[in-house]
N, C-alpha and C positions, 0 to 999 in steps of 0.2 A: 504494500500500500504506500502510495506517495502522498504528498500534502494535498494535491488536488482531489485524490480519492477520499481523503479524510474529510475535506470540506463538503464533498458530495454526500458522504455518509451522514454527516451532522444535519444536513437538510432533511433527512428522512426521520429524525427523532421528533415525535409528536407529544404534546401535552396530554395529560389524562382527560378523559371525558367527564366533565363536571356533572352531566346529566346521569351518567352511570353511577357515580358516587352518591348522588342525591337519591336515586332509586333505592340503593342499598340502605341508606340512612332512613328513608321512609319506612322500609320494612322493619328495621331495628326499632324504630320508634313505636311500632304497633305490637311489639313483643311484651310479654307479661313482666314488666319491670318499669320503674320510673324512667322517663326518657333521658338518655345519656348516662345512665347509672353504671354501665360497664366501661365508662371512661375511654381510655385510649384503645381498648380492645375494639371498640366500634370503629375508630379511625382505621385500625389495621385491616379490618374486614372490608371497609369501604374501598380502601386503596388497592388491596389485593384483587378484589373483584374487578375494579375499574382497569387495572393493569392487564389481567389475564383473561377476563371473561369467565373465570371458573370460581366455584365455591368450595373446592376441595384441592388438596395437594397430593399429587400422585407420587412424586419423588422429590427428594431434597439433596443438595450437594454442596459441600464446602470445597472450594479451590484454595489450597495453601500454596502461595507463590514463594519461591526461594531464590535468593541471590546474595552474592558477596559484594562488599563495598570497599573501594580503595581508601576511603576516609578512615577505615579501621586502623590504618598505619599510624594515625595520629593519637592512638590510645584513648579513644573516646568511649570505649566500652569496657565493662568489667570482665568480659570473656574474650578469648582468642577467636579468630575468624574460623578456625577449624570446626568450631561448634556448629556452624551452618551445615556443613557436610554431614556431621554426625547426627544432627537432629533430623535431617532429611531421611536418613536411613531409619531413624526411630519412627518417623511418621509412616513410612512405607510399611514397616513391620507391625504397626498398630499399637506402639507402646507409649505414645505421647499423650499429653493432656487433651489435645484436639481430638485424638482418636476416641478417647473415653467419652468425651462430651458429645461428639458427633454420634456415637453409638446410642447414647441416651436420647438424642434428638431424632434418631432414625434417619440420619443423613450419611451418605457415603463421602469419603475424603479422597480427593485427587491432589497429588503434590505436583507442582509445576516447576521444573528446573528452568528458571529464567536466566540464571547466571552464576551458579555456584562454581567456585574455583576448584573443581574436582570432576573426574570422569566417573560416571555411574554405569554399571551393567544394566541392561534392560530388566525392568522389574514391573510387575503388576502394580498399578496405582501411581507410578511415576511417569509424568509426561515430559519428554525431552524437548524443550524449546529454548535452548541456551542461546542467548544473544552474545555473550562473551563470558570470560572467566572472571567475573566481578567487574564493577565499574572502576573508573580511574579515581584518583584522590582529588575530590573537587576543591580542596583548599589550594591546589596548584594549577587547576584548569578545569575544563568541563568534565563532568562525570561520564558522559557519553556523547556521541555525535547525533545529529538529528535523524540520520537513517536508523540508528539503533533505537532511538526513542520511538520512531514510527513502527519499527519491528515489534517493540514491546506492546504498543497499542493494538497492532494487528493480531498478535497472539491472543490477547484477551478477548477481542471481538470474535475471533474464530472459535474460542472455547465457549463463548455464550451461544453462538449459532449451533454448535454441536450439542450443547446441553438442551437447547430448544428441540432439536431433532430427536433427542433421546427421551423426551417427555419430562424433563426436569422442570418443575413448577416453582421452585424456590431455591435461589442460590445464596451462598455466603462467601465472604472473602476472608482469607487469612494470609499470614506471611511468616517467613523466617529469613533473617539476614543479620548477622552480627554487625552492630553499629548503625542499624537502619533508623533508629530514632533521630540520628543526626541529620540526614537528608530530610526527614519528615519535619523536623523543627525548622529547617531552612525553608521548606515549602510553606509551612504555616506562616512564617514571618513575611514572606514575599506577598502572599495573597491577602493576609489580614491587615498588613501595614503596621503590625505591632513590632516591638523591638525583639531582638533575639532572646534577651533575658526573659521576656514575658511568655515565651512559648517553648522554652527549653528546660528539660528536667532530667531525671537521673537514669532513665532507660533501664538497664539491667541492674541498677543499684549502686551507681558510682557515688563517691563521697563528695564533700563540698569542694575540695581542691580540684578534683577531676571535673566536676560540673563547671567550674569557672573556666577550666581549660577547654572543655567542649564548647562553651559559648564563644570563646575567642576563636576557635577553629571555624565555627560556622560564620562568624563575622568576617573572617579572612576569606572564606569561600565566596561569600556574597560580594565582597569588594573585588576579588579577582575576576569573577565571572559576570557580574552586573546583569543578572537575569531580568528579563522584561516581564513585569507583572501582567501585562495585557496579552502576553503570548505564552499560553500554558505549555506548548510544545517546547519552547525555549527554556522554560523553567525546569521541565522534566529532564531535558538534555543536559543542562548545566549543573544541576544540584540533585537530581533524582537518583533512583535506583531501578535496576531492571525489574525487580519484583513489584515496585511501586507503579512502574509503567504498565506491567501486566494487569495489575488491579484496575488501573484507570481504564484500560482497554476492555476488561470484563464488564465494568460498570457502563461504559458506552454501549457495548454489545447488548447488555441487559435492557437498556432503554430502547435500543433499536429493535430487539426481538420481543419486547414486552414480557420480560421476566423480572419479578421483584428480586432485589438483591439486598441481603442483610450485610452491612459493613461492620467490621469488628472495631478495633480500637484505633490508636494513634496513627500507625503506619497505614493501615487500610484506609483510614479517612483521608490521609494525604493523597492516596491514589484517587479516591472518590472526589476529592476537592479539585484535582487536575481535570477530571472528567467533567465536573459541573462547571468549571471555568471554560471548558471548551464548548459546552452547550447548557443553557440554564434549565431546560426541561429535564435534564438527567436526574435532578434531585427528586422529581416526582416518583421515581422508581426505586428510591433508596429507603431502607429502614435502618436507622442508626441503632446498633445493638446495645451499646452501653457507654457510659462516661468513664474514660480511662483515668488513671492516676496521673498521667502525663498532663502537665498544666496547659499545654498548648492545644489539647484535644477539644476542649469546650469551645475555644475560639474558632477552630476549623468547623465544628458543627454549626456554630452560629452563622458562619459565612455561607455554609451550604443551606441553612435554613432547616436544620433537623434537630429534633429533641431526642435524646437517648432513651431507649426503652428501659434500661437497667442502670443501677449505680451500685456496684458491688466491690469497689476498690480493686478492680482487675487491672493488671498491667503485664499480662503474659504475651498477648498476641496469639499467633498461630491460627486464629479463627475461633478461639474458645468462647469469647463473649457472644459472637454471632451464633454459635451452636446453641448456647443457652437461650438466646432470644427466639430462635426458630419456632419452638413449640408454642410460644405466645401467639404467634400469627396463626398457627394451626388451631389453637384454642378459640381464637376469635371467629374462625370460619365454622367451627363446630357449633358455637353459639348461634351464629347466623342461621345455620341449617336446622337446628334442633329446638330452639326455644319457641314455644307456641306463641301465637298472637293472642290478644285478649279475646277475640271472637272465637278462635279455635278452642281455647281453654274454658270458655264460659266465665271468665273473670271480669268483674266490673272495672271499667277504666277510671283513672283519677280525673278530677275535674279539669285539670290543666293538660291532659293528654291530647 
């Protein structure tokens, strides 16, 4: 996909049908409960039906995108970059937190190698889409070139199309990449206009001294690269990550193919933010799973116009928060399908119904 193809694709993304959402809300308002008493569950049901035209979920999937980062050379993480490769193997063999929580949610997990600095043997559940063996160190120059950024987006869009063809009705994003809170904080600062200090936090658990160093590294990267806030592709190329670009592409593809997508935490939201900056209607197809402990997360969610579904002090990533949120959407649809109306149940309506 080239930039002209991307521009054409963006013209095909449509806003949600307000009439479809209103029709679902009318039905919810006739059910045996005070109007609006199921709170945000009613919102979830309205949006899901407006996106998909369905009132049930046939299958759910978490895509966990993985990639290494040249910025890890600057000691911005508490863990060595080898952990990216090791955790990918853990995901594929089913032993990580995302695997446990996805099993609880009834979702399958596909791990996408966008740019891990390692070679993997073919394995079930591992999708090889390597753009490079990790990004470059963005404190010294661009993280990737524009062609690589477009390749990331293309991969995510393709995965969304394949999911649609396979009958997946609900997607979720996850990620793995040592040091990836650093590019995510850079992306947050660029699009929100806040200072680096206001959006940068401890990632894997770094101490105060390391946090100040991380802030300085991000500042340097922004000064060196001068990313253009009005050009999301430029931002992705200069300070992003291969897995962040893959998530951005998946979100674009979800909007294009009308699949609801639950975004996880800080890094997933960085990808979703790039996608929503490319096209404003993308946000209609998003469900923000939770509010991360990372201080920049809430500011990115505000920029996208999303309220988190959960607030559980999560900061793991992988797609764990998204997996936890998926059953809430499923519960909202079960309520839509199964709660009787006042007329059906022979229950007297309230005076204000």
